N, C-alpha and C positions, 0 to 999 in steps of 0.2 A: 543437173538439180535432184538431189536426193525428196522422194516424197517419206513423209511420218506417216509410219503402218501403228497401229493398235499392237500391244504384248494379244499373242496366243489368235492372229489374222490372219484370211490364206493369203501367200503373196505370187506373186508371179505373171502373167503377161495378162489374163482374164480375169484377177484381183484388183477391183478398184478401194485404190488407197482411203483410207480413213483415220480422218485428222487427229489429235488430241487432244481433252476436253481444251479449252480457257484456262490458263494460270491462275485467275482469275479465283475459277470456281474450285479449283482445286485447295488454291491458300483457303477456301472460305468452309469450305471441307474438313481442311486440319484446322482447323478454328474451331468449328462447331466439337468435333472427337475433344480436342483439349479441354471446351467448356464444358464438356458433357462431363469426363472423366476427372476434371477437377468441384464440380459439383457432386459426384458418388461419395469418393474420398469427404467431402466436408458436410455431406450429409448428415452421419453419424453424429457428428460432435454437435452437428445445428438441431439437431432432435433434444439431444443431450442437453442440450443450454435452453432450450425450449418451455423444454417439463420443468427442469428442474430450476431453472431462476427465469426465464419472462415469465411462465403461468403463477409463482408465486409472487410474484411485483404488481405482474396485472387482481389476484384475486387481495393481496394486501389493500390495494386499489378499492380496489368496491367493497370489503367487507367495513374501510373506512368511513364509509357514510351508511355506519349501524353499529345499532346497539343489543352486539350480538355475545355471546359467553362461552361462544367458542364450541358449541352442540348441533347439529341440525345444522341447516343452511341459514345463514341471515334472513330477517324477514321484519323487524322490528328498525324502517327505515327512517335514519336521522338527521338527512342531508349533510350541511356542515358544521353541525354541533361539535362534535371529537375535534374538528381541527382548529374550530374557537374555543374550545378547554383550552387546548397545550399554551395560547395566550394569556391564558390564567388562571394556572397550572403553576403555585411559586416550583415543585420542584423541576417541572421542563424548565424552566427559567432558569433556574437553577445548574441545572444541566448542558444549560449554551456559557452560562457564566464559563462554568468547569471547564467545559470543551476549551473555553478560550484561550485559559489558564493551564493549557497540556497544551497546547499548540503553542501558546508562547514562550515558553518554560521550555520548551523540543526544539524550537529552533535558535532559543540564546542561551542555553545549558548547553542540552545531549549532542547537538552535532556539533558543536565547537571542539568541543571535548573530542568526540569520535576524529574529526577533521586530527585534534592535532594527536590523538595516538597515530590513525595514522600514519603522520609527518615522520612522527621519533619511530614509530617500527619500519618503514619504509627506507631508513639508513643502516649501513653493514655497521650492524648490532651482534653479537654476541649472542645464541639461542633467539633470537627473533622470529623464529618459528614457529618455534616452541610461547613465546608470551600472542603471537597470534592467533596458537589454534589455544591459550588459555581462554585469551578476553573474547571469541566466538563462541564459549563451550555456554554461557548462556543461555544464548539464542537458542542453543537446540533443544533445551529442555523443555518442557509442557511448560502451558501460563500456568497450572493444573501445579506441578511439583514446585514451580517456580514461588506460587500461590502459599503456599503448608510451608514453605521451609525458610520462608521472608515471619512469614504469620510466628514460629515457632522462634524466631530472632527475638523476632521485637513483641513477642506476649508481656505486658504489663508486669516489671518488681521481677519476674521469674526468668526474662529471654536472655539471650545472649548479647545483647546490645545493653542492654540495663549490667548485668557483670563486669561487662567490660569500663563502662565507665565507674565503676564503684574500683573496678578494680586501680584503673588510671587515678583515683582520687576525684573524679568527673560524674560524681553519682548527682546532682544537685540538675542535670543537661539530663537526666533519664526521666519519661517517662510514660504516659498512656499510649507515644505512639500513635497504630492505629482506632486505639480507643477513645483520641478526645480531638474533636473537631477544629478545634487550634493547629492540627499537627497531624490530622488525617491526608489536607493533599499531600506535604512535603514528602512524609514518609513514603506516599505510594510515587508517587516521582523520582527518587529517589529509588524503591525497585525499578522502576518503567528501566531506566537507566540503566540497571544490572545486568535488565535482562537484553534488552534491544538496539546499547549504543552500540555492541559489537558485531551488530548485521552491518549499519550503517559504517564501522570503521573501513569492514571487510569490502565497501561496493567500493568506498574511497580508495582505499589501497588497491581496487583493482586499478581505478583512475589514474593514478599516483606509474604506475607501471607502462603506462600509455602517453606519458610525456615524456618526449624523447629528450635524452642525456647530452646529446649535442645544445641542446640551446640554454641547459643548466650553465655547462660549459663555458661555451659563450662567454654567457654574463660574467660568473665565474672570471673570466680573463679580461671581459671590460671591466674588473672593478667593483664589481654589485656586491653588496651585503647580504648574508642569507637571507636578512625577512626581504629585498629586494629582489631575489631571486624570487623569493615564494611571491611577493604577492603582484610580478607584474609578467611573471614565467611560471610555474607552477598555477598560483588561483583561477588564472585566465581560461587556463587550457583541462584543467581540470570543474572549470565551471555546469558542464550538460549532469556532471555527476550528480554536481550537486543540484543543480535543480531539482534530477528525481527523488533526491534521495530525501529533499524536502519536501514533495508529492507526497512519498507514499508515508511521510512521519507523519501529516497534518490530516489524511486518510486519516491515517492508524490511530490518532488520537480522536476521531466524530467516531468509528465504530470501537474505539474500544468496550470489550464487555467481558471473557473469561479473565483475564488477568486480577478485575477489582470484584469481580462475582466469590472467585474462589478467594479473595484476602479477607475485602472488608463488607461483602455482598449490597455494597451503598451503604453502610451506619457510620460513623455514626447520628443518625437522626438525619440519613440522607447527604449526609456533608461528602462521602465521598462517591457520589451516585453521579453513570455518565446515563445518556442518555438510552442504553443501548439496556442498561439493567435495568431502567424509567420500564421500559418497554417488556426486558419481562418479568418485572415485578408483575405491572397488572397482565400481562395477556397469561403467564402461567399459574404465580398465585392468588389474584385476584378475578381473574375468569374473564377480565372488561377486553375478550381480544379486540373490537372496534376501535377501543378507545386504545390499543396496544398495536393496532396499526394502521393509526392515522399517528403514535409516532416513530414507526418505519416509517413512512413515509416521508414524513418530516425528516427524519437520518438520509435517503435516499436522495430527496428534494436538493439539503446540500451539500449529501456530497456530489453528486449530478451539477450546479452550478459553482461548485467548485474548481471539481474536474475541468467543465470547460470553461471557467474564464483563466485558467494555468496554462491551456494547453494551448487559448487563443492569444493572452498575452505576454506566456514564459514561456514554454516550449513552443512557440510555434518555429523558431528557428531553426533548435534543434531538428523535427520534423522533417521543416522544407530539404532541410540539407539532407538527413536517410533516404524521404524522398526521390531526391537527384543521385544517389548515387544508387539506390536499384534501380534507378531508369538506367542507369548508365551514363546520363549526360555528365555528370559531373568527372572532376578533373582524377 
């Protein structure tokens, strides 16, 4: 029977055999080394996240309990007065209504339009790569450029939109667009759709690429119509992508700021304001930073509640499948 010796020890008839360390202790040390290595790589990112994200969130929550103008440290403690004021502020209540309106319009119009374009451009048509690039290009533009561009297009009486309608004999359909309270939200949503639908279209195209062609071919052989193939084969396999797209669309509608600020600055008379625009107005225009912090906390709370509920009730199966595959327990 051969004895085990540690490396580097003396061997011979007078040398006592040295046993190897237990396998369990070696695995524990290796696991600790891996953990320390992972922590070492994550520390810079965690430090940046803490300084740039967590600390501002905590400070905004702290400042929301003070009447504070933004200079010095908050000292005039008012308790929950700022949060009580939120539900007595007609502008903030209007922000909630406009946020809900944008969410409904996005889910009912923008995303179905993006899905239809993705299905169309997934077909074998000439020049589809150019069309994909053309429809995705608006998303690459910054919100500031988009806002300035459409501010010129929809300028009252002198914009490109009014001139085109006049040339087509439809001048009566022209109007003040962003300057009219009755049309500002519809016009703003049109700009949002032009800006963002290309992003969702590309998401759907990526999802469509993962649909096995064998399934649609088998459905065709079985006599399924194009609508039946889409309804019973493509759409169920595209469901995870659709759920992510809906999540991003809702969160984007809740936090919408830059495009609205450049185009309308919340006007006319608050009819296009969002929560983020109202927060900016109070914080940087009126120097009511305590109240603006309360609005930011409300936005954060709404987004967090929606994200947790959506993950719990909608994304649970997708996340469970991803976790299973990462662990190697799935097929």
